[in-house]
C-alpha positions as CSV (number, residue, x, y, z in Angstrom):
1,M,24.2,-12.9,-18.8
2,I,22.9,-9.4,-19.2
3,S,25.4,-6.8,-17.9
4,N,24.7,-3.7,-15.8
5,K,26.1,-1.6,-18.7
6,E,23.6,-3.1,-21.1
7,L,20.7,-2.6,-18.7
8,E,21.8,1.0,-18.0
9,K,22.0,1.8,-21.7
10,K,18.5,0.5,-22.3
11,V,17.1,2.4,-19.4
12,N,18.8,5.7,-20.4
13,E,17.2,5.3,-23.8
14,I,13.7,5.4,-22.4
15,E,14.2,8.4,-20.0
16,D,11.9,10.6,-22.1
17,F,9.3,7.9,-22.3
18,L,9.3,7.5,-18.5
19,I,8.9,11.2,-17.8
20,K,6.3,11.8,-20.5
21,T,4.3,8.7,-19.3
22,R,4.5,9.7,-15.6
23,R,3.4,13.3,-16.3
24,D,0.5,12.1,-18.4
25,F,-0.8,9.9,-15.6
26,H,-0.2,12.8,-13.1
27,M,-2.3,15.2,-15.2
28,Y,-5.2,12.7,-15.4
29,P,-5.6,11.0,-12.0
30,E,-8.4,8.6,-11.2
31,L,-9.7,7.2,-8.0
32,G,-9.8,3.6,-7.0
33,M,-12.0,1.4,-9.3
34,E,-12.5,4.3,-11.6
35,E,-9.1,4.1,-13.4
36,Y,-10.6,3.7,-16.8
37,R,-8.4,6.1,-18.7
38,T,-5.3,4.9,-16.8
39,R,-6.3,1.3,-17.7
40,D,-6.7,2.2,-21.4
41,K,-3.3,4.0,-21.5
42,I,-1.6,1.0,-19.9
43,V,-3.2,-1.3,-22.5
44,E,-2.2,1.1,-25.3
45,Y,1.4,0.9,-24.2
46,L,1.4,-2.8,-23.8
47,E,0.0,-3.2,-27.3
48,E,2.7,-0.9,-28.7
49,M,5.3,-3.2,-27.0
50,D,3.6,-6.3,-28.4
51,I,3.1,-7.7,-24.8
52,E,0.3,-10.1,-24.1
53,Y,-2.2,-8.8,-21.5
54,E,-5.5,-9.3,-19.8
55,K,-7.6,-6.3,-18.7
56,D,-10.5,-5.6,-16.4
57,I,-9.2,-7.9,-13.6
58,A,-10.7,-6.7,-10.3
59,N,-12.6,-4.1,-12.4
60,T,-9.8,-1.9,-13.8
61,G,-6.7,-4.0,-13.3
62,V,-4.4,-5.1,-16.1
63,V,-1.9,-8.0,-16.2
64,G,0.8,-8.3,-18.9
65,I,3.1,-11.2,-19.4
66,I,6.6,-11.4,-21.0
67,K,7.6,-14.9,-21.9
68,G,11.3,-15.5,-22.0
69,K,13.0,-18.7,-23.1
70,V,11.3,-22.0,-22.2
71,G,12.0,-23.1,-18.7
72,G,12.6,-21.1,-15.5
73,K,10.3,-19.6,-13.0
74,T,7.8,-16.8,-13.1
75,V,8.4,-13.5,-11.3
76,A,6.0,-10.6,-11.0
77,L,6.3,-6.8,-10.7
78,R,3.4,-4.8,-9.2
79,A,2.4,-1.2,-9.5
80,D,-0.6,0.5,-8.0
81,I,-2.5,2.9,-10.4
82,D,-5.0,4.9,-8.4
83,A,-4.9,8.5,-7.1
84,L,-6.3,10.3,-4.1
85,P,-9.3,12.7,-3.6
86,M,-7.1,15.8,-3.1
87,E,-6.6,19.1,-4.8
88,D,-3.2,19.5,-6.5
89,K,-1.8,22.8,-5.3
90,K,1.5,22.7,-7.2
91,E,2.1,25.2,-9.9
92,I,3.8,23.1,-12.6
93,P,3.0,22.3,-16.2
94,Y,1.9,18.8,-15.4
95,K,-0.4,19.7,-12.5
96,S,-3.6,17.6,-12.2
97,K,-6.3,18.7,-14.7
98,I,-9.0,16.9,-12.7
99,K,-10.4,19.0,-9.9
100,G,-10.3,17.3,-6.5
101,K,-8.1,14.4,-7.7
102,M,-4.4,14.1,-7.5
103,H,-1.6,11.6,-7.7
104,A,-0.4,12.5,-4.2
105,C,1.2,9.1,-3.4
106,G,3.4,8.5,-6.4
107,H,1.3,5.8,-8.1
108,D,1.7,7.6,-11.4
109,A,5.5,7.0,-10.9
110,H,5.0,3.4,-10.0
111,T,2.9,2.8,-13.1
112,A,5.5,4.6,-15.4
113,I,8.3,2.5,-13.8
114,L,6.5,-0.7,-14.4
115,L,5.8,0.2,-18.0
116,G,9.5,1.1,-18.4
117,A,10.6,-2.2,-16.9
118,A,8.2,-3.9,-19.3
119,K,9.7,-2.1,-22.3
120,V,13.3,-3.1,-21.3
121,L,12.6,-6.7,-20.2
122,N,10.5,-7.3,-23.4
123,E,13.5,-6.3,-25.5
124,L,15.7,-8.7,-23.5
125,K,13.3,-11.7,-23.4
126,D,15.5,-13.8,-25.7
127,K,18.3,-13.6,-23.1
128,F,16.6,-15.0,-20.0
129,K,14.6,-18.1,-19.1
130,G,11.2,-17.8,-17.4
131,N,8.3,-15.3,-17.4
132,V,7.6,-11.9,-16.1
133,K,4.1,-10.9,-15.0
134,L,3.3,-7.2,-15.0
135,I,0.6,-6.4,-12.4
136,F,-1.1,-3.0,-12.7
137,Q,-3.3,-3.0,-9.6
138,P,-6.3,-0.7,-8.9
139,A,-7.6,0.8,-5.7
140,E,-4.6,0.6,-3.3
141,E,-5.8,3.7,-1.6
142,T,-9.4,2.6,-1.1
143,V,-11.0,-0.8,-1.1
144,G,-7.7,-2.7,-2.0
145,G,-7.3,-4.2,-5.4
146,A,-4.6,-6.7,-4.6
147,K,-6.9,-9.3,-2.9
148,P,-9.6,-9.4,-5.6
149,M,-6.9,-9.6,-8.3
150,I,-5.4,-12.6,-6.5
151,E,-8.8,-14.2,-6.1
152,E,-9.3,-13.8,-9.9
153,G,-6.1,-15.7,-10.5
154,V,-3.3,-13.2,-11.3
155,L,-0.8,-15.3,-9.5
156,E,-1.7,-18.4,-11.5
157,N,-1.3,-19.6,-15.1
158,P,1.7,-19.5,-14.9
159,K,2.1,-19.7,-11.2
160,V,4.1,-16.7,-9.8
161,D,7.1,-17.8,-7.7
162,G,8.1,-14.4,-6.4
163,I,7.1,-10.7,-6.6
164,F,8.7,-7.3,-6.2
165,G,7.1,-3.9,-5.5
166,L,8.3,-0.4,-4.7
167,H,7.1,2.9,-3.4
168,V,8.6,6.3,-4.1
169,S,9.6,8.1,-0.9
170,N,10.3,11.7,-0.2
171,G,11.8,10.7,3.1
172,I,14.7,9.2,1.2
173,E,17.1,11.2,-1.0
174,I,17.2,10.6,-4.7
175,G,19.8,7.9,-5.6
176,K,19.1,5.9,-2.4
177,I,16.7,3.1,-1.6
178,G,15.2,1.9,1.7
179,I,14.9,-1.8,2.5
180,R,13.6,-3.7,5.5
181,Y,13.7,-7.4,6.4
182,G,10.5,-8.9,7.9
183,Q,7.7,-6.5,9.0
184,M,7.4,-3.6,6.6
185,N,3.8,-2.3,7.1
186,A,1.0,-2.7,9.6
187,S,-2.3,-4.4,9.3
188,S,-5.5,-2.5,10.0
189,D,-9.1,-3.2,11.2
190,M,-11.9,-0.7,11.0
191,I,-14.1,-0.9,14.1
192,K,-17.5,0.4,15.0
193,I,-18.6,0.3,18.6
194,I,-22.3,0.6,19.5
195,I,-23.4,1.1,23.1
196,H,-27.0,0.5,24.0
197,G,-28.4,2.1,27.1
198,K,-31.8,3.4,28.2
199,N,-33.3,6.9,28.1
200,S,-34.4,8.8,31.2
201,H,-34.9,12.4,32.3
202,G,-31.6,14.0,33.2
203,A,-33.0,14.7,36.6
204,Y,-33.6,11.0,37.3
205,P,-30.5,9.2,35.9
206,D,-31.2,6.2,38.2
207,L,-34.1,5.4,36.0
208,G,-32.0,5.2,32.8
209,I,-28.8,3.5,31.6
210,D,-26.3,6.2,30.5
211,A,-24.7,5.1,27.2
212,I,-22.4,8.1,27.3
213,A,-21.0,7.1,30.7
214,I,-20.5,3.6,29.5
215,A,-18.7,4.8,26.3
216,S,-16.4,7.0,28.4
217,Q,-15.3,4.0,30.5
218,I,-14.8,2.0,27.4
219,V,-12.6,4.6,25.6
220,T,-10.4,4.9,28.7
221,T,-10.1,1.2,29.2
222,I,-9.4,0.4,25.6
223,Q,-6.1,2.4,25.9
224,T,-4.8,0.0,28.4
225,I,-4.8,-2.8,25.9
226,V,-1.6,-1.6,24.3
227,S,0.1,-0.7,27.5
228,R,-1.0,-3.7,29.6
229,R,-2.2,-6.5,27.3
230,V,0.2,-6.4,24.3
231,D,3.8,-7.8,24.6
232,P,5.9,-4.6,24.8
233,R,8.2,-6.1,22.2
234,N,5.3,-6.0,19.7
235,S,3.4,-2.9,18.7
236,A,-0.2,-1.8,18.3
237,V,-2.2,1.4,17.9
238,I,-5.9,1.8,18.8
239,T,-7.5,5.1,17.7
240,I,-11.1,6.1,18.4
241,G,-11.7,8.7,15.8
242,T,-15.5,9.5,16.1
243,I,-18.1,9.4,18.9
244,H,-21.7,10.3,18.5
245,G,-24.5,10.0,21.1
246,G,-27.3,11.7,22.9
247,E,-30.3,13.8,21.9
248,A,-30.5,16.6,24.3
249,R,-28.6,18.0,27.3
250,N,-31.3,17.0,29.8
251,I,-31.9,13.4,28.5
252,V,-29.8,10.4,29.5
253,A,-28.5,9.0,26.2
254,D,-29.7,5.5,25.2
255,K,-27.2,5.0,22.4
256,V,-23.6,5.9,21.5
257,E,-21.7,5.0,18.3
258,M,-18.0,5.2,18.0
259,E,-15.7,4.5,15.1
260,G,-12.0,3.8,15.0
261,I,-9.1,1.8,13.7
262,V,-6.7,-0.8,15.1
263,R,-3.2,-1.2,13.6
264,T,-0.9,-4.1,14.4
265,L,2.3,-5.6,13.0
266,D,1.7,-9.4,13.2
267,P,-1.3,-11.7,12.9
268,I,-1.1,-13.0,16.5
269,T,-1.1,-9.5,18.0
270,R,-3.9,-8.5,15.6
271,E,-6.3,-11.2,16.8
272,K,-5.3,-10.7,20.5
273,V,-6.0,-7.0,20.4
274,M,-9.4,-7.5,18.7
275,K,-10.4,-10.1,21.3
276,E,-9.4,-7.8,24.2
277,L,-11.2,-4.9,22.6
278,I,-14.4,-6.9,22.2
279,D,-14.2,-8.3,25.8
280,I,-13.8,-4.7,27.2
281,V,-16.7,-3.3,25.2
282,E,-19.1,-6.2,26.0
283,N,-18.2,-6.6,29.7
284,I,-18.0,-2.9,30.7
285,A,-21.3,-2.3,29.0
286,L,-22.8,-5.3,30.8
287,S,-21.4,-4.3,34.2
288,M,-23.1,-0.9,33.9
289,G,-26.5,-2.3,32.8
290,G,-26.1,-1.8,29.1
291,K,-25.1,-3.7,26.0
292,G,-22.0,-3.2,23.9
293,E,-21.2,-4.6,20.4
294,V,-18.2,-4.3,18.1
295,I,-18.5,-4.5,14.3
296,R,-15.1,-5.3,12.8
297,E,-14.2,-4.7,9.2
298,K,-10.9,-6.3,8.3
299,S,-8.7,-4.1,6.2
300,Y,-5.2,-4.9,4.9
301,T,-3.0,-7.6,6.4
302,S,0.5,-6.9,7.6
303,L,3.2,-6.6,4.9
304,I,6.0,-9.0,5.8
305,N,8.9,-9.2,3.4
306,N,10.6,-12.4,2.5
307,D,14.3,-12.3,3.6
308,S,15.6,-14.0,0.4
309,M,13.7,-11.6,-1.8
310,V,15.0,-8.6,0.2
311,D,18.5,-10.1,-0.2
312,I,18.1,-9.7,-4.0
313,V,17.0,-6.1,-3.7
314,Y,19.9,-5.4,-1.3
315,N,22.5,-7.0,-3.5
316,N,21.3,-5.3,-6.6
317,G,21.0,-1.9,-4.9
318,E,24.6,-2.3,-3.6
319,D,25.8,-3.3,-7.1
320,L,24.0,-0.5,-9.0
321,L,23.9,2.3,-6.4
322,G,26.7,1.5,-3.9
323,A,26.4,0.2,-0.4
324,E,26.4,3.8,1.0
325,N,23.0,4.4,-0.8
326,I,21.2,1.5,0.8
327,I,19.2,2.5,3.9
328,N,18.1,-0.1,6.3
329,I,14.8,1.1,7.6
330,K,14.8,0.8,11.4
331,H,11.1,0.6,12.1
332,P,8.1,-0.7,10.2
333,S,5.5,1.7,9.0
334,F,2.1,1.8,10.7
335,G,0.6,2.9,7.4
336,V,-1.0,0.0,5.5
337,E,-0.1,-1.3,2.0
338,D,-2.0,-4.0,0.1
339,F,1.0,-5.4,-1.5
340,S,0.8,-7.3,1.7
341,Y,-1.6,-9.7,0.0
342,F,0.8,-10.5,-2.7
343,A,3.7,-11.0,-0.2
344,E,1.4,-13.2,1.9
345,S,0.7,-15.4,-1.2
346,V,4.2,-15.8,-2.7
347,P,7.7,-14.7,-1.5
348,G,7.8,-10.9,-2.0
349,A,10.0,-7.9,-1.3
350,F,8.7,-4.3,-1.1
351,F,11.2,-1.4,-0.9
352,N,11.3,2.4,-0.9
353,L,12.7,4.3,-3.8
354,G,14.2,7.7,-2.9
355,S,12.6,10.6,-4.6
356,R,13.5,13.6,-2.4
357,N,15.6,16.5,-3.7
358,E,15.9,19.4,-1.3
359,E,17.8,21.5,-3.7
360,N,14.9,21.4,-6.1
361,G,12.2,21.8,-3.4
362,I,11.0,18.2,-3.7
363,V,10.5,17.7,0.0
364,H,6.7,17.4,0.6
365,E,5.5,14.0,1.9
366,A,2.9,11.8,0.2
367,H,-0.8,12.5,0.8
368,T,-0.2,16.3,0.8
369,P,-1.3,18.8,-1.9
370,L,2.3,19.8,-2.9
371,F,3.7,16.3,-3.3
372,D,6.0,15.7,-6.2
373,I,9.0,13.6,-7.0
374,D,12.5,14.0,-8.5
375,E,11.9,12.3,-11.8
376,N,15.4,10.9,-11.9
377,C,14.0,8.2,-9.6
378,L,12.1,6.8,-12.5
379,K,15.2,5.5,-14.2
380,I,16.6,4.1,-11.0
381,G,13.3,2.3,-10.3
382,V,13.3,0.7,-13.7
383,L,16.9,-0.3,-13.5
384,L,16.5,-1.9,-10.1
385,Q,13.3,-3.7,-11.0
386,C,14.8,-5.1,-14.2
387,K,17.8,-6.3,-12.2
388,N,15.6,-7.8,-9.5
389,V,13.7,-9.8,-12.2
390,L,16.9,-11.0,-13.9
391,S,18.5,-11.9,-10.6
392,F,15.5,-13.9,-9.5
393,L,15.2,-15.8,-12.7
394,T,18.9,-16.6,-12.7
395,R,18.9,-17.7,-9.0
396,Y,15.7,-19.8,-9.3
């Protein structure tokens, strides 16, 4: 049995490594499916640690494996590695050196934490049974690297029995974590609505079919889906973000295109909302003499945590940080997270790692140009993920 004291000692020994590694990634951010330098640095570190790996999975993904003693299960840890197309406006030594690109969501920290956990667990591999997969995933912010990685077999050979992921959060003070049972993040669907009408002179609207009038009715009616067609104990959000149509002020428009997004928390509500939306678009357009169509582009699925896996995180957080530092997140996020595909495939737990420090001015939220973290969270993240792995392998 590996004691907390032994774990803490090993994590403290790599503090400088964690900070240096995170800052290096922060200075050289790369967008989704372009993480070539990031991939190469991850490979370099894994080779230094003498950890087996495969690279170029789902383009720029890397998967390492630590083999403990024979027998036992396989557990995975996942980190996303991509950055955002934003300008870094912080004035700090490790500010982004790549114009228009920034690690504004903490993926640099996630990657450093996973490398730190790899370093610690690899040194302890003679003390536990089972395997640890290290999943460095591209493109969480864009096309979603989780699903293609799964399709390429990252959860097989050996088969993964459980997975843990984390996300730094400046909504939670340093030294605390946030957990939630069940629904953690929403699913999303990108939608494009096309309304076909018929041109006519603006003076003779009866000779045309006004696509703008049809679109107006549709936008208004769509908003009743959430208030009147969704169980009030569930949740959904429908946003129409763009609308384009018409050619001139005195011509009845023959075509309108709208784009938006639908967010829901469970698969049944997701499909119900989409059916209602399609029915509204097609039938209102038909009733007004036109034609309506909906093009749906499925995005990430809902992230639903496994209760037993969350129990492991909760118990370890309580043991290492104290019960007072475990925050039970009241409401799921309507932001999306493609860890959902991993959690959909195997039992998983995703939790938030506190990185806020008001005293040091670390208060800016993710996806903003002043985002930064209290780097003390790196050690906490490594400690918790190592403990989660060891608890899982011991329990199962």
